[in-house]
C-alpha positions as CSV (number, residue, x, y, z in Angstrom):
1,M,0.2,-0.2,0.0
2,V,1.3,3.4,-0.9
3,Y,1.2,6.0,1.9
4,H,0.0,9.4,1.3
5,Y,-1.0,12.3,3.0
6,Y,-4.9,12.3,1.5
7,H,-7.8,10.7,3.0
8,L,-9.5,8.5,0.4
9,V,-12.9,8.1,2.2
10,E,-14.3,4.6,2.5
11,R,-17.5,3.7,1.2
12,R,-20.3,4.1,3.6
13,P,-24.2,4.1,3.5
14,W,-24.6,7.3,5.2
15,P,-25.3,9.6,2.4
16,L,-27.7,7.4,1.0
17,T,-30.0,7.0,4.4
18,G,-29.3,11.1,4.6
19,S,-30.8,11.2,1.2
20,F,-33.7,8.8,1.8
21,R,-34.2,10.8,5.3
22,A,-34.3,14.2,3.3
23,F,-37.0,12.6,1.2
24,I,-39.1,10.7,4.5
25,M,-38.6,14.2,6.2
26,T,-40.2,16.1,3.0
27,T,-43.1,13.7,2.6
28,S,-43.8,13.6,6.5
29,L,-44.0,17.7,6.7
30,I,-46.3,17.5,3.3
31,N,-48.3,15.1,5.1
32,F,-48.8,16.8,8.5
33,I,-49.5,19.9,7.0
34,H,-52.5,18.4,4.7
35,S,-53.8,15.7,7.3
36,N,-51.9,17.1,10.9
37,N,-50.4,13.4,11.5
38,I,-47.2,13.7,13.1
39,V,-46.3,9.8,13.5
40,L,-44.4,10.2,10.2
41,L,-42.4,13.2,11.1
42,Y,-41.6,11.7,14.3
43,F,-40.1,8.8,12.2
44,S,-38.2,11.0,10.3
45,W,-36.5,12.9,13.1
46,I,-35.4,9.7,14.3
47,F,-34.1,8.6,11.2
48,T,-32.2,11.6,11.1
49,L,-30.8,11.5,14.3
50,L,-29.4,8.1,13.6
51,T,-27.9,9.1,10.5
52,M,-26.2,11.8,11.9
53,Y,-24.9,10.0,15.0
54,Q,-23.3,7.3,13.0
55,W,-22.0,9.6,10.2
56,W,-20.2,11.6,12.9
57,R,-19.1,8.5,14.7
58,D,-17.4,7.3,11.8
59,I,-15.3,10.6,11.0
60,T,-14.4,10.8,14.5
61,R,-12.7,7.6,14.6
62,E,-11.1,8.5,11.3
63,S,-9.8,11.9,12.7
64,T,-8.7,10.2,15.9
65,L,-8.1,6.6,16.2
66,Q,-7.6,5.9,12.6
67,G,-5.5,9.3,12.2
68,F,-6.6,10.2,8.8
69,H,-7.0,13.8,9.2
70,T,-3.4,15.2,8.4
71,L,-2.5,18.6,8.0
72,I,-3.3,18.2,4.1
73,V,-6.9,16.8,4.9
74,K,-7.4,19.4,7.4
75,T,-6.8,22.4,5.1
76,G,-9.1,20.4,2.9
77,L,-11.9,20.6,5.5
78,K,-11.2,24.1,6.9
79,W,-12.1,25.2,2.9
80,G,-15.2,22.9,2.7
81,I,-16.5,24.5,5.9
82,V,-15.4,28.1,4.4
83,L,-17.5,27.3,1.3
84,F,-20.4,26.0,3.1
85,I,-20.9,28.9,5.2
86,L,-20.6,30.8,2.2
87,R,-23.4,28.8,0.6
88,E,-25.3,29.7,3.5
89,V,-24.9,33.3,3.2
90,L,-26.0,32.9,-0.3
91,F,-28.7,31.1,0.8
92,F,-30.1,33.8,3.6
93,F,-29.1,36.7,0.9
94,R,-32.6,35.7,-0.9
95,F,-34.6,36.3,1.9
96,F,-33.1,39.5,2.5
97,W,-33.3,40.6,-1.0
98,A,-37.2,39.5,-1.2
99,F,-37.7,41.3,2.1
100,F,-35.8,44.7,0.9
101,H,-37.7,44.8,-2.5
102,S,-41.0,44.9,-0.6
103,R,-39.9,47.1,1.9
104,L,-38.3,49.5,0.3
105,S,-40.5,49.6,-2.6
106,P,-44.3,48.4,-1.2
107,D,-46.3,47.9,-4.4
108,I,-50.1,48.9,-4.4
109,E,-51.4,45.4,-3.7
110,L,-49.5,46.2,-0.3
111,G,-51.3,49.1,0.2
112,T,-48.0,51.3,-0.6
113,T,-47.6,51.2,3.4
114,W,-44.9,48.6,5.3
115,P,-45.9,47.0,7.1
116,P,-48.9,46.4,4.9
117,K,-52.5,47.1,6.6
118,G,-53.4,44.6,9.1
119,I,-50.0,43.3,10.3
120,I,-48.8,44.6,13.2
121,P,-45.0,43.6,13.7
122,F,-43.2,42.5,16.7
123,N,-41.9,44.4,19.3
124,P,-38.2,44.2,19.0
125,Y,-37.4,45.3,22.5
126,H,-39.5,42.2,24.1
127,I,-38.1,38.8,22.9
128,P,-36.4,39.8,20.3
129,L,-34.0,41.7,21.7
130,L,-34.0,38.9,24.5
131,N,-32.8,36.6,21.8
132,T,-30.3,38.9,20.3
133,I,-29.0,39.2,23.6
134,I,-28.9,35.2,24.5
135,L,-27.0,34.8,20.8
136,L,-24.7,37.5,21.7
137,A,-23.4,36.0,25.0
138,S,-23.2,32.5,23.2
139,G,-20.7,33.7,21.1
140,V,-18.7,35.1,24.0
141,T,-18.8,31.3,25.9
142,I,-18.3,29.6,22.4
143,T,-15.0,31.7,22.0
144,L,-14.1,31.4,25.7
145,S,-14.4,27.5,24.9
146,H,-12.3,27.9,21.9
147,H,-9.6,29.7,23.7
148,S,-9.9,27.0,26.6
149,I,-8.7,24.4,24.1
150,L,-6.1,26.1,22.9
151,N,-5.0,26.4,26.4
152,K,-5.3,23.1,27.5
153,N,-8.0,24.2,30.1
154,F,-10.5,21.2,29.1
155,S,-12.7,22.1,32.1
156,I,-13.2,25.7,31.4
157,A,-13.7,24.7,27.7
158,F,-16.2,22.1,28.8
159,T,-18.1,24.5,30.9
160,S,-18.2,27.2,28.5
161,L,-19.7,24.9,25.7
162,L,-22.3,23.8,27.9
163,T,-23.4,27.3,28.4
164,T,-23.4,27.9,25.0
165,I,-25.6,24.6,24.4
166,L,-27.9,25.9,26.7
167,L,-28.2,29.4,25.4
168,G,-29.1,27.8,22.1
169,I,-31.6,25.7,23.5
170,Y,-33.0,28.9,25.5
171,F,-32.9,31.0,22.3
172,S,-35.0,28.0,20.4
173,I,-37.7,28.0,23.1
174,L,-38.3,31.5,23.0
175,Q,-38.7,31.4,19.4
176,A,-40.9,28.9,19.4
177,F,-43.1,30.8,22.1
178,E,-42.7,34.2,20.0
179,Y,-44.2,31.8,16.8
180,I,-47.3,30.6,19.2
181,Q,-47.8,34.2,20.5
182,S,-47.6,36.0,16.9
183,P,-50.3,38.1,15.9
184,F,-49.7,37.0,12.0
185,R,-49.3,34.0,10.0
186,I,-47.1,32.8,7.2
187,T,-50.0,33.3,4.8
188,D,-50.4,36.7,5.8
189,R,-48.9,38.4,2.7
190,I,-45.2,39.0,1.9
191,Y,-44.7,40.2,5.3
192,G,-45.6,36.9,7.2
193,T,-44.0,34.8,4.4
194,T,-40.6,36.7,4.2
195,F,-40.8,36.8,8.2
196,F,-41.5,33.3,8.8
197,V,-39.3,31.9,6.3
198,A,-36.4,34.2,7.1
199,T,-36.6,33.7,10.9
200,G,-37.8,30.1,10.8
201,F,-34.8,28.7,8.4
202,H,-32.3,30.7,11.0
203,G,-34.0,28.9,13.8
204,L,-33.5,25.9,11.8
205,H,-29.6,26.7,11.3
206,V,-29.6,27.2,15.5
207,L,-31.1,23.7,15.9
208,I,-28.3,22.4,13.6
209,G,-25.5,24.2,15.4
210,T,-26.6,23.2,19.0
211,R,-26.5,19.3,17.5
212,F,-23.4,20.0,16.1
213,L,-22.2,21.6,19.6
214,I,-23.6,18.7,21.7
215,V,-21.6,16.0,19.6
216,N,-18.3,18.4,20.4
217,I,-19.3,18.4,23.8
218,F,-19.1,14.6,23.9
219,R,-15.8,14.7,22.3
220,I,-14.4,16.9,25.0
221,I,-15.8,14.6,27.8
222,Y,-13.8,11.4,26.2
223,T,-10.9,13.8,25.8
224,Q,-10.7,13.5,22.0
225,F,-9.4,16.9,21.6
226,R,-6.2,18.5,21.8
227,S,-4.6,21.8,21.5
228,G,-3.5,21.5,18.1
229,H,-6.0,18.9,16.9
230,H,-9.8,20.1,17.3
231,F,-11.0,21.1,14.0
232,S,-14.4,19.9,14.6
233,F,-14.8,21.8,17.4
234,E,-13.5,25.0,14.8
235,A,-16.1,24.1,12.6
236,A,-19.0,24.3,15.0
237,A,-17.7,27.7,16.1
238,W,-17.6,29.4,12.9
239,Y,-20.8,27.8,12.1
240,W,-22.5,29.3,15.2
241,H,-20.3,32.8,14.6
242,F,-22.3,32.8,11.2
243,V,-25.9,31.9,13.0
244,D,-24.8,35.0,15.2
245,I,-24.3,37.2,12.5
246,V,-26.9,36.4,10.4
247,W,-29.8,36.8,13.5
248,I,-28.2,40.6,14.1
249,F,-29.0,41.4,10.5
250,L,-32.4,40.1,11.1
251,Y,-32.9,41.8,14.4
252,T,-32.0,44.8,12.8
253,F,-34.0,45.3,9.5
254,I,-37.0,42.5,9.8
255,Y,-37.7,43.3,13.7
256,W,-36.5,46.6,14.4
257,W,-36.6,48.6,11.1
258,S,-40.1,47.6,10.6
259,F,-41.5,48.4,14.2
260,Y,-40.0,51.8,13.7
261,F,-41.9,52.9,10.8
262,Y,-45.0,51.1,11.8
């Protein structure tokens, strides 16, 4: 066998099961919307968690026990997460484009006003402001956790990362409560659509990031990180900071700007 610095990934079923999971989740969401049947949706969630667990398990083995993540491989992984985050930036750019198109030039169908008549926007100084403080605080705690790993202080790294996870969960709970108390719905013209699609997808990214952080806190518990070998944590931290920055834009424009001119 010829030794080289690159990692040729072995054949695994997880990309296939992940694709099948995405199909099942889409189907279950459509079924839930039309028939209010949540059984299939629960099944898709369980299937998603199983796929994520097994895929992350294999990657962890490759990076720690098998030593496949060399410097060249880690460089490729870093570029991969950078391009992935760039793709997510463009993903949210579409929602902001739709919002600014309607906000800056509301047509006659919207009554030439923004928000449209009959829409009562959220007060940005209530739950949205609290969620902003929560996410900014989580950005501080995850940065502290990263620096603690670099300084080989894994007890503080664990505590800081656990705090970040709890803040992320708290954010999701508050956002769910905000949706329940919402005075408008996603079907309430372009305002309701842009609001719920933009903030909803951001909330989904918070949930994904929280899962990513939970995986890393278990890796800290099992002492799988070293000061010079913890890219999994770095990728999760970059993703979490991206989520924080997107929320600042959401709060500034979709919450505060809409309420200020209400």
